[in-house]
C-alpha positions as a Markdown table, in Angstrom:
| # | Residue | x | y | z |
|---|---|---|---|---|
| 1 | Met | -25.4 | 11.6 | 19.0 |
| 2 | Asp | -25.9 | 8.3 | 17.3 |
| 3 | Gln | -23.6 | 8.6 | 14.3 |
| 4 | His | -20.6 | 6.5 | 13.1 |
| 5 | Val | -17.8 | 7.4 | 10.8 |
| 6 | Leu | -16.6 | 4.5 | 8.7 |
| 7 | Arg | -12.9 | 4.7 | 7.9 |
| 8 | Glu | -11.6 | 2.8 | 4.9 |
| 9 | Leu | -8.8 | 0.7 | 6.5 |
| 10 | Ser | -7.1 | -0.7 | 3.3 |
| 11 | Leu | -7.2 | 2.0 | 0.7 |
| 12 | Ala | -7.3 | 1.0 | -2.9 |
| 13 | Val | -7.4 | 4.4 | -4.7 |
| 14 | Asp | -9.1 | 4.9 | -8.1 |
| 15 | Asn | -6.5 | 6.9 | -9.9 |
| 16 | Arg | -7.6 | 7.6 | -13.5 |
| 17 | Gly | -5.2 | 9.9 | -15.3 |
| 18 | Gly | -3.5 | 11.2 | -12.1 |
| 19 | Thr | -0.5 | 10.6 | -9.9 |
| 20 | Ile | -0.8 | 9.4 | -6.4 |
| 21 | Gly | 2.2 | 9.8 | -4.0 |
| 22 | Glu | 3.1 | 8.3 | -0.6 |
| 23 | Phe | 5.3 | 10.2 | 1.9 |
| 24 | Val | 6.6 | 8.6 | 5.1 |
| 25 | Val | 7.9 | 11.2 | 7.5 |
| 26 | Glu | 10.1 | 10.0 | 10.3 |
| 27 | Leu | 10.1 | 12.3 | 13.3 |
| 28 | Glu | 12.9 | 13.2 | 15.8 |
| 29 | Tyr | 10.2 | 13.9 | 18.4 |
| 30 | Asp | 6.4 | 14.6 | 18.6 |
| 31 | Arg | 4.9 | 17.9 | 19.7 |
| 32 | Pro | 1.7 | 19.9 | 19.0 |
| 33 | Gly | 1.5 | 21.6 | 15.6 |
| 34 | Ile | 3.7 | 19.1 | 13.6 |
| 35 | Leu | 0.8 | 17.6 | 11.6 |
| 36 | Ala | -0.4 | 21.2 | 10.7 |
| 37 | Ala | 3.1 | 22.2 | 9.7 |
| 38 | Leu | 3.5 | 19.2 | 7.4 |
| 39 | Ser | 0.0 | 19.6 | 6.0 |
| 40 | Asn | 0.8 | 23.2 | 5.1 |
| 41 | Val | 3.8 | 22.1 | 3.1 |
| 42 | Phe | 1.6 | 19.9 | 0.9 |
| 43 | Ala | -1.1 | 22.6 | 0.6 |
| 44 | Asp | 1.5 | 25.2 | -0.4 |
| 45 | Asn | 2.6 | 22.9 | -3.2 |
| 46 | Asp | -1.0 | 22.3 | -4.5 |
| 47 | Ile | -0.9 | 18.7 | -3.1 |
| 48 | Asn | -4.2 | 17.3 | -1.9 |
| 49 | Ile | -4.0 | 14.9 | 1.1 |
| 50 | Ile | -6.1 | 11.8 | 0.7 |
| 51 | Asn | -5.3 | 10.0 | 3.9 |
| 52 | Ile | -3.0 | 10.4 | 7.0 |
| 53 | Thr | -1.9 | 7.6 | 9.3 |
| 54 | Met | 0.3 | 8.0 | 12.4 |
| 55 | His | 1.9 | 5.2 | 14.4 |
| 56 | Ala | -0.2 | 5.4 | 17.6 |
| 57 | Val | 2.4 | 3.9 | 20.0 |
| 58 | Asp | 5.6 | 5.9 | 19.6 |
| 59 | Arg | 4.2 | 8.5 | 17.2 |
| 60 | Gln | 7.5 | 8.6 | 15.3 |
| 61 | Lys | 6.3 | 8.0 | 11.7 |
| 62 | Ile | 3.5 | 9.7 | 9.7 |
| 63 | His | 2.2 | 8.2 | 6.4 |
| 64 | Phe | 0.7 | 10.6 | 3.9 |
| 65 | Leu | -1.3 | 9.4 | 0.9 |
| 66 | Val | -1.5 | 12.4 | -1.5 |
| 67 | Asp | -2.6 | 13.5 | -4.9 |
| 68 | Val | 0.5 | 14.9 | -6.7 |
| 69 | Ser | -1.0 | 15.1 | -10.2 |
| 70 | Gly | 0.7 | 17.8 | -12.2 |
| 71 | Leu | 4.0 | 17.7 | -10.2 |
| 72 | Gly | 7.3 | 16.5 | -11.7 |
| 73 | Glu | 10.1 | 14.7 | -9.9 |
| 74 | Asp | 12.0 | 18.0 | -9.2 |
| 75 | Asp | 8.8 | 19.3 | -7.5 |
| 76 | Leu | 8.6 | 16.2 | -5.4 |
| 77 | Arg | 12.2 | 16.4 | -4.4 |
| 78 | Asn | 11.7 | 20.0 | -3.4 |
| 79 | Val | 8.7 | 19.0 | -1.2 |
| 80 | Ala | 10.8 | 16.3 | 0.5 |
| 81 | Arg | 13.7 | 18.8 | 0.9 |
| 82 | Thr | 11.3 | 21.4 | 2.5 |
| 83 | Ile | 9.9 | 18.8 | 4.9 |
| 84 | Arg | 13.5 | 17.7 | 5.9 |
| 85 | Met | 14.2 | 21.4 | 6.9 |
| 86 | Phe | 12.0 | 21.1 | 10.0 |
| 87 | Ala | 13.9 | 20.4 | 13.2 |
| 88 | Phe | 11.4 | 17.7 | 14.2 |
| 89 | Val | 12.0 | 15.7 | 11.0 |
| 90 | Arg | 14.6 | 12.9 | 10.9 |
| 91 | Asp | 14.0 | 11.7 | 7.4 |
| 92 | Val | 11.5 | 11.5 | 4.5 |
| 93 | Asp | 10.8 | 8.8 | 1.9 |
| 94 | Tyr | 8.3 | 8.8 | -0.9 |
| 95 | Arg | 7.1 | 7.1 | -4.0 |
| 96 | Thr | 4.6 | 7.8 | -6.7 |
| 97 | Ser | 2.3 | 5.8 | -9.0 |
| 98 | Thr | 0.4 | 6.7 | -12.2 |
| 99 | Gly | -1.5 | 3.4 | -12.5 |
| 100 | Arg | -5.3 | 3.3 | -12.6 |
| 101 | Ile | -5.2 | 1.8 | -9.2 |
| 102 | Val | -2.9 | 2.7 | -6.3 |
| 103 | Val | -2.5 | 0.6 | -3.2 |
| 104 | Pro | -0.4 | 2.1 | -0.4 |
| 105 | Gly | 2.8 | 0.2 | -0.2 |
| 106 | Met | 4.6 | 2.1 | 2.6 |
| 107 | Val | 2.3 | 1.4 | 5.5 |
| 108 | Gly | 1.0 | -1.7 | 7.3 |
| 109 | His | -1.4 | -2.4 | 10.2 |
| 110 | Val | -0.3 | -2.7 | 13.8 |
| 111 | Phe | -2.4 | -3.1 | 17.0 |
| 112 | Leu | -0.8 | -2.3 | 20.3 |
| 113 | Gly | 2.6 | -2.7 | 18.7 |
| 114 | Arg | 1.9 | -6.1 | 17.1 |
| 115 | Asn | 1.3 | -6.8 | 13.4 |
| 116 | Val | -2.3 | -7.8 | 12.7 |
| 117 | Val | -4.2 | -9.5 | 9.9 |
| 118 | Val | -7.2 | -7.6 | 8.6 |
| 119 | Val | -10.1 | -10.0 | 7.9 |
| 120 | Asp | -13.5 | -9.0 | 6.5 |
| 121 | Arg | -16.3 | -9.3 | 9.0 |
| 122 | Asp | -18.4 | -11.4 | 6.5 |
| 123 | Leu | -15.5 | -14.0 | 6.4 |
| 124 | Leu | -15.5 | -14.6 | 10.2 |
| 125 | Gly | -18.1 | -17.3 | 9.9 |
| 126 | Lys | -16.1 | -19.1 | 7.2 |
| 127 | Leu | -12.8 | -19.1 | 9.0 |
| 128 | Gly | -10.8 | -22.3 | 8.5 |
| 129 | Pro | -7.2 | -23.2 | 7.8 |
| 130 | Pro | -5.0 | -20.0 | 7.4 |
| 131 | Gly | -4.3 | -20.8 | 3.7 |
| 132 | Glu | -8.1 | -21.0 | 2.9 |
| 133 | Val | -8.7 | -17.8 | 4.7 |
| 134 | Ala | -5.9 | -16.1 | 2.8 |
| 135 | Ala | -7.3 | -17.4 | -0.5 |
| 136 | Glu | -10.8 | -16.1 | 0.3 |
| 137 | Met | -9.4 | -12.7 | 1.3 |
| 138 | Ala | -7.5 | -12.6 | -2.0 |
| 139 | Arg | -10.6 | -13.3 | -4.0 |
| 140 | Asn | -12.5 | -10.5 | -2.3 |
| 141 | Asp | -9.6 | -8.1 | -2.9 |
| 142 | Ala | -9.3 | -9.1 | -6.5 |
| 143 | Ala | -13.0 | -8.4 | -7.0 |
| 144 | Ala | -12.6 | -5.0 | -5.4 |
| 145 | Val | -9.6 | -4.1 | -7.7 |
| 146 | Lys | -11.6 | -5.2 | -10.8 |
| 147 | Arg | -14.5 | -3.0 | -9.8 |
| 148 | Ile | -12.2 | 0.0 | -9.5 |
| 149 | Val | -10.2 | -0.6 | -12.7 |
| 150 | Asn | -13.3 | -1.8 | -14.7 |
| 151 | Gly | -11.2 | -3.4 | -17.4 |
| 152 | Pro | -8.2 | -5.6 | -18.1 |
| 153 | Leu | -5.2 | -5.0 | -15.8 |
| 154 | Gly | -1.8 | -4.3 | -17.1 |
| 155 | Leu | 1.5 | -5.5 | -15.6 |
| 156 | Arg | 2.0 | -2.4 | -13.5 |
| 157 | Glu | -1.5 | -2.5 | -12.1 |
| 158 | Val | -1.1 | -6.1 | -11.1 |
| 159 | Ala | 2.2 | -5.4 | -9.4 |
| 160 | Glu | 0.5 | -2.4 | -7.6 |
| 161 | Ala | -2.3 | -4.6 | -6.4 |
| 162 | Leu | 0.2 | -7.0 | -4.8 |
| 163 | Asn | 0.6 | -4.3 | -2.1 |
| 164 | Met | -2.7 | -5.6 | -0.8 |
| 165 | Val | -0.8 | -8.4 | 0.9 |
| 166 | Gln | 0.8 | -5.8 | 3.1 |
| 167 | Leu | -2.4 | -3.9 | 3.9 |
| 168 | Arg | -4.0 | -7.2 | 4.9 |
| 169 | Gly | -1.1 | -7.8 | 7.3 |
| 170 | Ile | -0.3 | -11.2 | 5.7 |
| 171 | Gly | 3.1 | -10.2 | 4.3 |
| 172 | Thr | 5.5 | -7.5 | 3.4 |
| 173 | Val | 6.6 | -6.4 | -0.1 |
| 174 | Arg | 10.4 | -6.4 | 0.4 |
| 175 | Glu | 11.4 | -5.8 | -3.3 |
| 176 | Ser | 9.5 | -4.5 | -6.3 |
| 177 | Arg | 11.2 | -4.0 | -9.6 |
| 178 | Ile | 8.8 | -3.2 | -12.4 |
| 179 | Gly | 9.9 | -2.9 | -16.1 |
| 180 | Glu | 7.9 | -2.4 | -19.3 |
| 181 | Asp | 7.4 | -6.1 | -19.8 |
| 182 | Thr | 8.7 | -7.7 | -16.6 |
| 183 | Ala | 8.1 | -7.6 | -12.8 |
| 184 | Asn | 10.2 | -9.1 | -10.0 |
| 185 | Ile | 8.5 | -8.8 | -6.6 |
| 186 | Leu | 9.5 | -10.3 | -3.3 |
| 187 | Val | 6.8 | -10.9 | -0.7 |
| 188 | Cys | 7.7 | -12.2 | 2.8 |
| 189 | Gly | 5.4 | -13.2 | 5.5 |
| 190 | Asp | 3.4 | -16.0 | 7.1 |
| 191 | Pro | 4.3 | -19.1 | 5.1 |
| 192 | Ala | 0.8 | -20.5 | 5.5 |
| 193 | Met | -0.9 | -17.4 | 4.2 |
| 194 | Ala | 1.4 | -15.1 | 2.1 |
| 195 | Arg | 2.0 | -17.5 | -0.8 |
| 196 | Arg | -1.6 | -18.7 | -1.0 |
| 197 | Tyr | -2.8 | -15.1 | -0.9 |
| 198 | Val | -0.4 | -14.0 | -3.7 |
| 199 | Gln | -1.1 | -17.1 | -5.8 |
| 200 | Thr | -4.9 | -16.6 | -5.6 |
| 201 | Leu | -4.8 | -12.8 | -6.2 |
| 202 | Leu | -2.7 | -13.2 | -9.3 |
| 203 | Ala | -4.9 | -16.0 | -10.6 |
| 204 | Glu | -8.0 | -13.8 | -10.2 |
| 205 | Leu | -6.5 | -10.6 | -11.6 |
| 206 | Ala | -4.2 | -11.7 | -14.4 |
| 207 | Pro | -4.2 | -15.4 | -15.3 |
| 208 | Ser | -2.9 | -14.5 | -18.8 |
| 209 | Leu | 0.3 | -13.1 | -17.4 |
| 210 | Ser | 1.4 | -16.6 | -16.3 |
| 211 | Pro | 3.3 | -15.4 | -13.2 |
| 212 | Glu | 6.0 | -17.7 | -11.7 |
| 213 | Leu | 6.2 | -18.1 | -8.0 |
| 214 | Val | 9.6 | -19.1 | -6.5 |
| 215 | Asp | 9.8 | -20.0 | -2.8 |
| 216 | Glu | 12.7 | -18.4 | -0.9 |
| 217 | Gly | 12.4 | -19.5 | 2.7 |
| 218 | Ile | 9.6 | -17.4 | 4.3 |
| 219 | Cys | 9.4 | -15.3 | 1.1 |
| 220 | Val | 8.0 | -15.9 | -2.3 |
| 221 | Arg | 9.3 | -14.2 | -5.4 |
| 222 | Val | 6.9 | -13.3 | -8.1 |
| 223 | Leu | 8.3 | -13.3 | -11.6 |
| 224 | Ile | 6.1 | -12.0 | -14.4 |
| 225 | Gly | 7.0 | -11.7 | -18.1 |
| 226 | Arg | 10.4 | -13.3 | -17.8 |
């Protein structure tokens, strides 16, 4: 059987007119049937599962990317409450987004228990200083986001796109406060790569927003519209 299934590692979801949700379910223990039971909760509430990721080493957390279009906040709280009723569930956290593009912000990449950086294969021959690699990755990611949105990006979409830094394994989004006209986002990570990635991504996606980057140790704070 000479077939290969290609899995999209860093999901940037085209979300026109819908609502995408992320659920992270922390388990007390793992056993057969858990994934089926959780999937049934989503199905019973007319929620379509887009992607599932489970921590492969300790198998204590499951990340669900789901389409929750048509559901209100009360519905989502009821879904979380139902999930918490299972004896094998320790806790549930979730977030939603209605932007035209949704990038998972509650999951990162780990290989054999260690954080990894995800680099495109066509960039391997161009590898140089970490900052230059990060900038090239950011330019590629910005181009992908533009193809999905196919038009000018608003403040919320730009803030959403910053989650790419986490999916790349370069940094972690520690804080994200988004208002109607302002954004305050804290990204922490490899000093040689995280700032350069964020700076390049913002320059490619939304130069007109004139974001300000403030260094805070190993973190960089992104201020937009202040």
